[in-house]
C-alpha positions in Angstrom: 15.8 14.8 -5.2 17.9 12.5 -6.8 19.9 9.8 -4.8 23.0 7.6 -5.8 22.7 4.1 -7.3 22.1 1.6 -4.9 21.5 4.0 -2.0 18.1 3.9 -0.7 16.4 7.1 -0.2 15.2 8.0 3.5 11.7 7.0 3.9 10.5 10.7 4.9 12.2 12.1 1.8 10.7 9.6 -0.7 7.0 10.2 0.6 6.6 13.3 -1.8 8.0 11.5 -4.8 5.5 8.3 -3.7 2.6 10.6 -3.9 4.2 11.9 -7.4 4.6 8.9 -8.9 1.2 7.5 -7.8 -0.3 10.3 -9.5 1.6 10.0 -12.5 0.7 6.2 -12.7 -3.1 7.0 -12.1 -3.0 9.6 -15.0 -0.7 8.2 -17.2 -0.9 4.6 -16.7 -4.5 3.9 -15.9 -5.8 7.0 -17.5 -7.9 8.0 -14.7 -9.2 11.9 -15.1 -7.9 14.4 -12.9 -11.1 14.9 -11.1 -11.3 11.2 -10.6 -7.8 11.0 -8.9 -8.3 14.1 -6.7 -11.6 12.2 -5.3 -9.5 8.7 -5.0 -6.8 10.4 -2.9 -9.0 13.1 -0.8 -7.1 16.3 -2.1 -7.9 18.9 -4.6 -8.0 18.9 -8.5 -5.5 21.8 -8.4 -3.2 19.6 -6.2 -3.4 16.9 -8.5 -2.3 19.4 -11.4 0.6 20.4 -9.4 1.8 16.9 -9.0 1.6 15.8 -12.6 3.6 18.9 -13.5 6.3 18.0 -10.7 6.2 14.3 -12.1 7.5 16.2 -15.5 10.0 18.4 -13.6 11.7 15.6 -12.0 11.8 13.3 -14.8 9.3 10.7 -13.5 7.2 11.2 -16.4 8.6 10.9 -20.1 7.2 8.5 -22.6 6.6 6.2 -19.6 6.4 6.5 -15.8 10.0 6.4 -14.5 9.7 5.1 -10.6 12.1 6.5 -8.4 14.5 3.8 -6.6 13.0 2.2 -3.5 9.3 2.5 -4.6 7.2 -0.5 -5.7 4.3 0.7 -7.7 3.7 -2.5 -9.6 3.5 -4.4 -6.2 1.1 -1.6 -4.7 -1.3 -2.2 -7.5 -1.1 -5.8 -7.4 -2.0 -5.7 -3.9 -5.0 -2.7 -4.5 -6.4 -4.9 -7.4 -6.3 -8.2 -5.8 -8.2 -7.2 -2.7 -10.2 -4.2 -3.9 -8.4 -1.8 -1.6 -8.3 1.8 -2.8 -4.9 2.6 -2.0 -1.9 0.9 -1.1 1.6 2.3 -0.2 4.8 -0.2 0.3 7.8 0.9 2.1 11.1 -0.9 2.0 12.3 -1.2 5.7 15.6 -2.3 6.7 14.9 -4.9 9.7 11.8 -5.8 11.5 12.3 -4.2 15.0 12.4 -0.9 12.4 8.9 -1.5 11.0 6.7 0.7 13.6 9.3 3.6 13.3 9.5 3.6 9.4 5.9 2.9 8.6 5.0 5.4 11.2 7.5 8.0 9.6 6.2 7.6 6.1 2.7 8.1 7.2 3.3 11.1 8.8 4.9 12.6 5.9 2.3 11.1 3.7 -0.4 13.0 5.8 1.4 16.1 5.9 1.7 16.4 2.3 -2.2 14.9 1.6 -3.9 16.5 4.7 -6.9 14.4 6.3 -10.3 15.3 5.3 -13.2 14.8 8.0 -14.2 16.4 11.1 -14.5 13.4 13.4 -11.2 11.3 13.2 -10.8 7.9 15.5 -7.3 7.0 16.7 -5.7 3.9 18.1 -3.5 5.5 20.4 -2.0 2.3 21.9 -0.4 1.3 18.3 3.4 1.6 18.2 3.6 2.6 14.9 0.6 5.1 15.1 2.2 6.9 18.1 5.2 7.3 15.9 3.0 9.1 13.2 1.7 11.3 15.7 4.9 12.2 17.1 6.4 13.2 13.8 3.4 14.6 12.2 3.6 18.2 10.9 1.7 20.9 12.3 -1.0 22.1 9.9 -3.7 24.2 9.5 -6.6 23.4 11.7 -10.1 22.8 10.7 -12.4 24.4 12.9 -14.6 22.1 15.1 -12.6 19.0 14.2 -12.3 16.1 16.9 -9.6 13.3 17.3 -11.6 10.6 19.4 -9.7 7.5 20.7 -11.2 4.4 19.5 -10.3 1.7 22.6 -9.8 2.1 26.0 -6.4 1.9 27.8 -4.4 -1.3 27.2 -1.4 -2.5 28.7 1.2 -1.1 31.2 0.6 2.1 33.1 3.5 3.7 30.9 1.9 2.5 27.5 -1.2 4.2 28.8 0.7 7.2 29.3 2.1 7.2 25.9 -1.1 6.4 24.6 -2.6 9.9 25.6 0.3 11.8 24.8 0.0 10.5 21.2 -3.5 11.5 20.9 -2.7 14.8 22.6 -0.1 15.2 19.8 -2.0 13.8 16.8 -4.9 16.4 18.0 -2.3 19.4 18.3 -0.9 18.7 14.9 -4.7 18.6 13.1 -5.7 21.7 15.4 -8.3 19.6 16.7 -10.0 18.9 20.2 -8.7 15.7 21.9 -11.6 13.3 23.3 -10.0 10.5 25.2 -11.5 7.0 26.2 -9.5 7.0 29.7 -11.0 3.6 31.1 -9.6 0.2 30.7 -9.9 -1.0 26.9 -10.7 -4.7 28.3 -12.7 -5.2 31.5 -13.0 -8.6 33.5 -16.9 -9.0 33.0 -19.8 -7.9 31.2 -21.1 -5.8 34.5 -18.3 -4.1 34.7 -18.5 -2.8 31.0 -22.1 -2.2 31.6 -21.2 0.3 34.5 -18.2 2.0 32.6 -20.7 2.7 29.5 -23.0 4.5 32.3 -20.2 7.1 32.8 -21.2 10.4 30.7 -17.6 11.0 29.5 -17.3 7.3 28.2 -20.9 7.5 26.7 -20.2 10.7 24.7 -17.0 9.0 23.1 -18.7 5.8 22.1 -21.5 8.0 20.7 -18.6 9.8 18.7 -17.6 6.7 17.4 -20.5 6.1 15.5 -20.0 9.1 13.1 -16.2 8.8 12.1 -15.0 10.7 9.0 -11.6 9.0 9.3 -10.2 6.1 11.2 -6.7 5.0 12.1 -7.2 1.5 12.5 -5.3 -0.9 15.0 -5.0 -4.4 13.4 -3.2 -7.2 14.9 -3.3 -11.1 15.7 -5.7 -12.8 17.7 -2.8 -13.3 20.4 -0.5 -11.0 22.4 1.6 -8.9 20.7 3.9 -5.8 20.7 3.7 -4.1 24.0 0.8 -5.8 25.7 0.9 -8.9 28.4 -1.8 -11.4 28.7 -4.2 -10.0 31.5 -2.7 -6.6 31.7 -5.8 -4.7 30.9 -6.2 -7.1 28.1 -7.3 -10.5 27.3 -5.7 -14.0 29.1 -4.0 -16.5 27.3 -6.8 -19.1 27.7 -9.3 -16.4 26.3 -7.0 -15.8 23.3 -6.6 -19.5 23.0 -10.5 -19.9 22.8 -10.7 -17.1 20.3 -8.7 -18.5 18.1 -10.1 -22.3 18.4 -13.4 -20.1 17.4 -11.7 -19.1 13.8 -10.0 -15.7 14.7 -7.1 -15.0 12.5 -6.9 -11.3 13.6 -8.4 -8.3 15.1 -9.1 -4.7 14.6 -9.3 -2.9 18.0 -9.7 -6.3 19.9 -12.5 -7.2 17.4 -12.1 -10.6 16.2 -12.2 -11.7 12.4 -11.5 -14.9 10.8 -9.5 -15.4 7.5 -12.2 -14.0 5.5 -12.7 -10.9 7.6 -16.0 -11.8 8.9 -16.5 -11.0 12.5 -16.1 -13.8 15.1 -19.0 -13.6 17.7 -17.6 -14.4 21.3 -18.2 -13.6 24.5 -15.2 -11.5 24.6 -17.1 -8.7 22.5 -18.8 -8.2 25.9 -15.7 -7.4 27.6 -14.4 -4.2 25.3 -14.7 -0.8 25.9 -14.4 0.6 22.3 -15.7 0.7 18.8 -17.8 -1.7 17.4 -17.4 -3.4 14.2 -20.7 -1.9 12.7 -19.4 1.4 13.8 -16.0 0.9 12.4 -17.8 -0.4 9.0 -19.6 2.9 8.9 -16.3 5.1 9.1 -16.0 7.1 6.2 -12.4 6.3 5.3 -10.3 3.4 7.2 -6.7 3.6 7.4 -4.2 0.9 8.5 -0.5 1.6 9.1 1.0 -1.9 10.0 3.3 -4.6 9.1 5.6 -7.4 9.9 5.2 -11.0 9.8 3.3 -11.4 12.8 0.3 -9.3 11.5 0.4 -11.1 8.0 -2.7 -13.1 8.3 -4.7 -10.6 10.3 -3.6 -7.9 7.4 -5.0 -10.2 4.7 -8.0 -11.1 6.8 -9.0 -7.4 7.1 -8.3 -6.8 3.4 -10.5 -9.5 2.2 -13.3 -8.4 4.7 -13.4 -5.0 3.1 -12.0 -3.2 6.5 -9.3 -1.2 5.0 -9.5 1.8 2.6 -5.7 3.1 2.8 -2.8 0.6 3.9 0.8 1.6 4.5 2.8 -1.4 4.9 6.7 -3.0 4.8 7.8 -4.7 1.6 7.8 -8.3 2.9 4.1 -7.9 3.9 3.0 -6.7 0.6 4.6 -9.6 -1.0 2.8 -11.9 1.1 -0.4 -10.5 0.6 0.0 -10.4 -3.1 1.2 -13.9 -3.4 -1.5 -15.2 -0.7 -4.3 -13.1 -2.5 -8.1 -14.6 -3.2 -10.4 -13.3 -5.1 -12.7 -11.3 -2.3 -16.6 -12.6 -1.9 -18.7 -9.8 -2.0 -20.7 -11.4 0.9 -18.0 -10.5 3.0 -18.3 -7.0 3.1 -21.9 -7.3 4.6 -21.8 -7.1 8.3 
């Protein structure tokens, strides 16, 4: 499992070592008990014990923790401590256009090695990175009664909507879960249209499920048109987005806008979104973000300051930016 000097490990191959290294750091470096590590990383205590044994077998633990090439534990710890987030994983990415694929691939390997707990799992199906994760996630043993539910209606072109539905189906199959789709526009023209959509029994059932999520894979982005989206294409117009930025929006979680401190920015646009609300998202048991790139730096920092992220998988440049610009979080930001 070693690699030649100067040769970067493939993202997927390094994920097991990343988990082994993380457990070793928590046990030997931060002196947490195996039970505490198991609770923190959502795994059994027996698995923690096996990973610690593997750390010795691989030579990661000797008299000190020897970090494998291509991993950044000190930076991960710096971001965790600066923002009070439970878990951060940093991935070295060769170029910006590769970010969705490489982060999605690492997330898929991570959740194959460290299976998800919880019966109701929220999913952002239009996220490019999370679609990669869903495609590459190894099929595991299903949990009876588990559900994967889409957290936002359709965004973007018909092709993107089709890809989003397939991603939900793939994630559900990998987890042995039943998919629950939200096949309605994610952004509607007016509040009256939204009210009519919410009366649909299938939509109402989905919205009700969003209030009891055990795990949420959250899409995070700038308060602007981004990725494969186009203004007005089942999405906000350029004028609407300019207005919400003028009102202080620094980023969005599933098209719910927050300011630089992670506080909700309340505008009329909230009444146009068909999907999870910020109070529902706050109530989720575990919120996971897999995102990176310069366009998302401000949004990621805002969401971390607001306590909206429990586990973050991001690229090296984004992590360095987050560590360099971190401020001490104000506890008042965590109340909605």
